[in-house]
N, C-alpha and C positions, 0 to 999 in steps of 0.2 A: 504494500500500500504506500503510495507516494506521500511524502511529508510536505505540507504546505509551508512556505517560508513567508512570513509576514514581518518584515523587518521593523515596522513601526510598533509592533507589539512585543519584540524580543527584549528581554532585560539587558541592560547595559553591563558590560564586563566590569566596569569600575565606576561607580557613581552614576548619577542621572545624566542622560545625554544632553549636550548643549543644544541651543537653537539651531546652530549651523548643521549639526548632524541630523536633527529631526527634519530640517528642510531638505537636506540631501537625500535622506531616506524616502521622504515623501515624493521627491522628484523621480527617484529611481522606480518607486512603485507605480507612479503615474505612467512613466515611459513603458514599463513592463506591461501594464494593463492595456495601453494603446496598441502596443505590438501584438499582444495576445488577441485583442479584439479584432484587429485587422485580419489576422490569420484565421480566426475562428469564423468571423462573418464571411470571409471569402469562401470558406469551405462549406459552411452550413446555412448561410443566409442570416438575415437580421433577426430571425426568431431563435437563434442559437441560445442555449441556456447560459445565463450569466455565470453560473457556477463553473461551467466549462472554461469560460474566459478567465476567471480568477485562477483556476487550476493551471491553465496554460501560462499565466503570468507568474505563477509561483507565490501567490498571496491568498489571503482568506477573502471570503465573500464580503465581510464587513469592511475590509480595506477598499474593495471595489465601490461599495456604496458610499464610503466617505468621499471618494474622489468624484464619483458620478452617481448622484442620487436617483437618476432615472435612466432608463434604457435610451431614451431619446438623446440625452446629453452625451452618453457614451458613443452612440452611433455618429452624432455630429462631429465629435472630436476625432474619432477614429477614421472617418471617411472624408474628412475635409480635403485631403490631398487628391483623392480620387475624383471629387467633384471639380477640383481645380483642373485635373486632367481632362475632364469633360469640356470645360471652357477652352482649354488649349486645343482640343480636337476641332472645335468650331472655328477658332482663330486660324488654324492651319488650313482648314477646308476653304475658308474665304480667300486664302492666299492663292488658291488654284486659279489659273487663267480661264479654265474651261468650266462653265457653270455646272454641267452635268457631272463631270469628274469630281468637282468639289463636293456636290451633294452626295454622290455615291460613296466617295471616300469617307465622308463623315459618318454615314449610316454603317458602313462596313467596320469602321474603327469602333464606334460605340457598341455595336453588337458583339464585337470581339472582346471589348472590355467587360461586357456583361458575362460573356462565357468564361472569362478568366477570374471573375470575382462575383460570386453570388450576392454578396452584400451590396455591391454597387448596382447589380441588376435589380435588386429589390428597391434600392433607394431611388433609382431613376423612374420607378413606377409609383412613387408616393411623394407626399409632401411632409416637410418638417417645419411647420409654421412657427414653432417657438425658437428656431435657430436662425437668427438674422444673417449670419455669415454664409451659411450654406445656401439660403434662399437668394441672397444677393448674387452669389456666384451663378446660381441657376438662372436668375433673371438676365444677367449679362450674356450667358451662353444662349439663352432662348432668343434674345434680340438678334444675335448673329445667325441663329438658325432661320429666323424670319428672312433675313437678307439672302441666305443660301437658297431658300425656297423661291423667293421672288426672282432671283437671278435665273434659276433654272426654268421658271415659267416664262419669263420674258424671252429666253433663248428658244422657246418652243420645245424644250426637251422634257419637261415635267408636266404631267397632265394638268389642265387648267382647273379641274375640280378637286385637286389634292388639297386636303385640309390638315392643319397642324395636328389635329386629333389622330390622323392616320399614322403619323410618326410615333405618337405616344402609344397607340394600339400595337404597333409593331414592337416597341420596346417591352411592353407588358407581355406580349406573346412570346418574344424571344427569351425573356427571363423565365417564363414557365417551361418552355421547351428545354432550356439548359438544365433546369431543376430536374425534369423528368428523365432526360436522356443522358445525363452527364456520364454515368458509369458505363452504359451499354452502347450508346451511339453518340460519342462526345462531339462529333461534327455535324449532327443533325440540324443544328441552328443555321448552319451555312446555307442549307437548301431552302429553308423558309425565307431567309434574308434575300437570296437570289430571286426566288419567286416573287417576293414583294417588290423588289426593285424593278423587276420586269413589268409588274403591274402598274408601277408608278410612272413608267415612261409614257410620254405623250404619243398617241396614235389617232389617226383620223377616224377609225372605226371603233373606238373604245366604247364599251358598254356603259350605260348610265349607272351611276353608283347610287345605293341607298343614301339617305341623308346621314351626314356625320353626326356623332353625338355632340352636344353643345359643350362649350368650354366650362360652363357651370356644372354640368353633369360629370365631366371628367375630373374637375376639381374635387367634387364630393367623393368620387371614387378613389382618388389619390389619398384623401384624408381618411376615408374608411379603411383602406389598406394599411395606412400607417397605424391606425388604432388597433387593427387586428394583429399587427406585429409588435404591439406594445411601444410604438414610437410616436404617439401623440397623446397629450394629456387632456385634462378637462376643458381647456380653452378651445381645443379643436372640436371636441364633442359638442360644446355649446354652439359652435358655429355651423354644425352639420344640420342645416335646415334647408328647405326648398329654396329659400331666397338668400340665405346668409353664408352658405358653405364656401362659395367661391371668392368672397371678398378677401383681398389680400393674399390669395393663394397663388402658387406659381402658375397654375393654368390660367388664372385671370390676368396675371402680369403678361403672359405670353400671348393671350387672346388668340389661340390657335385657329379659331373659326375664321379669323380674318385672312388666314393664309390661303383659304379657298377662293378668295376673290381675285379678280384680274388686277394686276398692279397698274 
């Protein structure tokens, strides 16, 4: 049986520890928890037991809760760099001279990121309304995605009725496929992505699509998923109403339904 090491609760060898040692111990524990959380979330998704993360970090569960009182706070701190990578992917896609190549490259990279990290795959399908830094990064990335979509439409390469919700639906579906097939068919997500990209391409004889879900509906769905994973607190629950769920949410900031309009 593994022995958990919680350095903040270990007795000092000689006399009480000074403030500098306590601070250093706390910083080491926090770094260990963040490293453990990133690894466990990548393997098991955002529903992973917090006890598993504490064990991976070599500390007790009480230490985890002292640093991160809620799962949402731990998720936000652990996955901040991954969300920054999402922003970087949008920036690099915009640097492409070819609008379609830029759009396709972005979709391929984000789907691959989801396949490599189940935690990020979950996060891109939900909202963390209580974490301003995460949501600010997401809003910045979403603004770039709007430009990617508009460029591809203006070039006549992306179908005119494409809506921002279509990309979110793809990310939700891709995360689910990665979860179900990771062990037995780890590259299955690539087929879905290729099929979807082919369907997104503009064609003169394209079939009429059903109406896209509204941005408000998708915002509520993102909040509901966050709650189901333990990543949204009472404030998000209070806002989950027919008229209030989307206010201030990432989906509302993105206004994805506008992407379906001609630029």
